[in-house]
C-alpha positions in Angstrom: 0.0 0.0 0.0 1.3 3.5 -0.9 2.2 5.6 2.0 0.0 8.7 2.3 1.4 12.2 2.6 1.3 12.3 6.4 3.9 13.3 9.0 3.4 11.8 12.4 4.6 14.1 15.3 5.1 12.6 18.8 6.2 14.5 21.9 8.3 12.5 24.3 9.8 12.6 27.8 11.0 9.4 29.5 8.6 7.3 27.5 10.5 4.0 27.2 7.5 2.1 28.5 5.2 3.4 25.8 7.0 4.8 22.8 7.8 1.5 21.1 4.1 0.5 21.0 3.3 3.9 19.5 5.9 4.0 16.8 5.8 0.3 15.8 2.1 0.6 15.0 2.7 3.6 12.7 6.2 2.9 11.2 5.0 1.3 8.0 2.3 3.8 7.2 3.6 7.4 7.0 6.1 9.4 5.0 7.9 10.6 8.0 7.9 10.4 11.8 9.1 13.4 13.8 10.0 13.2 17.5 10.3 16.3 19.7 11.9 15.2 23.0 12.2 17.1 26.2 15.7 15.9 27.4 14.7 12.3 28.2 17.0 10.5 30.6 15.9 7.0 29.9 16.0 4.9 26.7 13.3 6.8 24.9 15.6 8.4 22.3 17.4 5.1 21.5 14.0 3.4 20.9 12.9 6.3 18.6 16.1 5.9 16.6 14.9 2.5 15.5 12.0 4.2 13.6 13.3 7.7 12.5 16.3 9.9 12.4 14.2 13.1 12.7 14.6 13.5 16.5 14.7 17.0 17.9 15.2 18.3 21.5 13.4 21.4 22.8 12.7 22.6 26.3 9.2 21.8 27.5 6.7 24.4 28.7 3.4 22.6 27.9 2.2 20.2 25.3 0.4 22.8 23.2 3.4 25.1 23.0 5.7 22.2 22.3 3.6 20.9 19.4 3.1 24.4 18.0 6.9 25.0 18.2 7.3 21.8 16.1 4.9 22.9 13.3 6.3 26.4 13.3 10.0 25.5 13.3 10.6 22.1 11.7 10.6 21.3 8.0 7.4 19.3 7.3 7.0 18.2 3.7 3.8 16.1 4.0 0.4 17.5 3.2 -1.1 16.2 6.4 0.0 16.1 10.1 -1.0 13.5 12.6 -0.5 14.1 16.3 -0.2 11.1 18.7 0.9 11.1 22.3 3.6 8.6 23.3 1.1 6.4 25.1 -1.2 6.2 22.1 -1.2 3.9 19.1 -3.1 3.3 15.9 -5.2 0.2 15.6 -4.4 -1.7 12.4 -7.9 -0.8 11.1 -7.3 2.9 11.6 -3.8 2.8 10.1 -5.2 1.1 7.0 -8.1 3.6 6.9 -5.8 6.6 6.9 -3.7 5.1 4.1 -6.7 4.4 2.1 -8.8 7.6 2.6 -6.3 10.4 2.9 -5.6 10.6 -0.9 -9.4 10.8 -1.5 -10.2 13.6 0.9 -11.7 16.7 -0.9 -9.7 19.9 -0.9 -12.3 21.7 1.3 -11.7 19.3 4.2 -8.8 20.3 6.4 -9.2 18.1 9.5 -10.2 14.6 10.5 -11.7 13.5 13.8 -10.4 10.2 15.2 -12.1 8.2 17.8 -10.2 7.4 21.0 -10.4 4.1 23.0 -8.9 4.4 26.5 -7.4 1.4 28.4 -6.8 1.6 32.1 -5.1 -1.2 34.0 -5.5 -3.3 30.9 -9.2 -2.8 30.5 -11.1 -0.8 27.9 -13.1 2.0 29.5 -16.1 1.5 27.3 -18.8 3.1 29.5 -19.2 6.1 31.8 -19.5 8.6 28.9 -15.8 7.9 28.1 -16.4 6.1 24.7 -16.7 7.1 22.0 -14.8 10.4 22.3 -13.7 12.2 19.2 -10.6 14.3 18.7 -9.3 16.3 15.8 -5.8 14.8 15.5 -5.2 14.7 11.7 -5.1 18.0 9.8 -3.7 19.6 6.7 -0.3 21.3 7.2 -0.8 25.0 7.8 -4.4 24.7 8.7 -4.3 23.8 12.4 -2.7 24.7 15.8 -3.2 23.6 19.4 -5.1 25.8 21.7 -3.1 26.6 24.8 -5.5 25.4 27.4 -5.3 22.3 29.6 -7.7 20.4 27.2 -5.4 21.2 24.3 -7.7 20.8 21.3 -6.5 21.4 17.7 -8.2 24.5 16.2 -8.5 24.8 12.4 -7.9 28.2 10.8 -9.8 27.1 7.6 -11.6 24.2 6.0 -14.2 21.7 7.1 -13.8 18.3 8.9 -14.7 14.7 8.5 -14.6 11.6 10.7 -12.8 8.2 10.2 -14.5 5.1 11.3 -11.8 3.2 13.4 -10.2 3.9 16.8 -6.8 4.9 18.1 -5.8 3.5 21.5 -4.8 5.4 24.6 -3.0 3.1 27.0 -0.4 4.4 29.4 1.8 1.6 30.8 3.6 3.6 33.5 1.2 2.6 36.3 -1.1 4.3 38.8 1.4 6.4 40.6 2.4 8.1 37.4 -1.2 8.6 36.5 -2.0 10.3 39.8 1.2 12.5 39.6 0.3 13.6 36.1 -3.3 14.5 37.1 -2.1 16.4 40.1 0.1 18.5 37.8 -2.7 19.0 35.3 -5.0 20.2 38.1 -3.4 23.7 38.1 -4.2 24.2 34.4 -7.7 22.9 34.9 -8.1 25.2 37.9 -7.3 28.2 35.8 -9.5 27.1 32.9 -12.4 26.4 35.3 -12.0 29.8 37.0 -12.2 31.3 33.5 -15.4 29.4 33.0 -16.6 30.8 36.3 -16.2 34.3 34.9 -12.9 35.1 36.6 -11.0 35.3 33.3 -11.7 35.4 29.6 -11.5 32.4 27.2 -8.5 33.0 25.0 -8.8 33.6 21.3 -8.0 30.7 18.9 -9.7 28.1 21.1 -12.6 25.8 20.6 -15.8 27.9 20.9 -18.6 26.4 23.1 -21.7 25.3 21.3 -24.4 22.9 22.4 -25.1 22.0 18.8 -21.5 21.8 17.7 -18.8 19.1 17.7 -18.3 16.9 20.8 -15.5 19.2 21.9 -17.7 22.3 21.5 -20.6 20.6 23.4 -18.3 19.6 26.2 -17.0 23.1 26.6 -20.5 24.5 26.5 -21.5 22.1 29.3 -18.5 23.1 31.3 -19.2 26.8 30.9 -22.9 26.8 31.3 -23.7 23.8 33.6 -20.6 22.5 35.5 -19.2 25.9 36.3 -22.5 27.0 37.9 -22.7 24.1 40.3 -21.1 24.8 43.8 -17.5 23.7 44.4 -17.0 20.2 45.8 -20.6 19.2 45.0 -20.1 19.1 41.2 -17.3 16.4 41.2 -19.5 14.1 43.3 -22.5 14.7 41.1 -20.4 14.2 37.9 -19.0 10.8 39.2 -22.5 9.6 40.1 -23.7 10.6 36.7 -20.8 8.8 35.0 -20.8 5.7 37.2 -24.6 5.0 37.4 -26.4 7.0 34.7 -23.8 6.4 32.0 -23.1 2.8 33.2 -19.5 3.2 34.3 -20.0 0.3 36.7 -20.1 -2.1 33.7 -16.3 -1.5 33.4 -15.6 -3.6 36.5 -13.2 -2.9 39.3 -10.8 -1.1 36.9 -13.8 1.1 35.9 -14.6 1.9 39.5 -11.0 3.0 40.1 -10.8 5.0 36.8 -14.2 6.7 36.9 -13.8 7.6 40.6 -10.3 8.9 40.2 -10.8 10.7 36.9 -14.4 11.8 37.4 -14.4 12.6 41.1 -11.0 12.7 42.8 -9.3 14.7 40.0 -12.1 17.2 39.7 -12.4 17.5 43.5 -8.7 18.3 43.5 -9.3 21.0 40.9 -12.0 22.5 43.1 -9.7 22.4 46.1 -7.1 24.3 44.1 -9.8 26.8 43.1 -10.8 27.3 46.7 -7.1 27.8 47.7 -6.6 30.3 44.9 -9.8 32.2 46.0 -8.7 32.2 49.6 -5.0 33.0 49.3 -5.0 34.8 46.0 -4.1 33.5 42.6 -0.4 34.5 42.7 0.2 32.9 46.0 -1.7 29.7 45.0 0.3 29.2 41.8 3.7 30.5 42.7 4.9 27.2 44.2 7.5 24.6 43.1 4.8 22.0 42.4 3.0 24.5 40.0 6.0 25.7 38.0 4.9 23.9 34.9 8.5 22.8 34.1 8.0 19.1 34.4 7.1 17.7 30.9 4.1 15.4 31.0 4.5 14.3 27.4 1.8 11.6 27.6 
């Protein structure tokens, strides 16, 4: 099968547990693979060299700025760009679908939504409103950039979108301690985004605009702005977990689902609310000017 005109960009930092799975599933499909590493100290770069010689090092600030630096500063010859995290991989069905359909996409289409399938502790999180979830990950070169919010959606500057049928997989193999540390770090960005939704700041330009009748991303942002943000602190994460676990059948995901939906749907969002409460009580500058909040630790996946 002819390789489509697609460049895969992957951001890395100490991803030796994940990166081989990511790259091996894509190696035979695309014109080029580009790695932007944040000074890994494990075997990540050595593994990447098995698949590509286009490996660059750049200081990490956040994922959106790192990715935008790549598309602004690196030579990319392909017509299309695909973004994957180090802990994500294409299913064979999606890889073949990309190879087959990319050459046939009309000129007016600039972005492709792909469907994510999340695994946690080895189990597919199929319920609890966590599947299907659609993300704009494949776009024409020059037509898309990442918004610089915690949720980090790609925003198109021009053109329409379409969807592909098959899934990509999100499966971080680093374990629960890493997962908790990463979400603790993310909670600061989510705190500031949520305070913006509460009217304490303005939603930046070049971000996904909220719309109840729009894409899944737009609907989620509309609900966060107009529903979730209006519910009292600390009550809303509990309500959200109950909705996910019982109304949206998260309990069908077994013990792994109980752990995941509680931690991701309740604990993480309760932590965000606690940081909001701290920021309101102490002042934003005091609440964010701490070593744990410096934003210098690269969570590349």
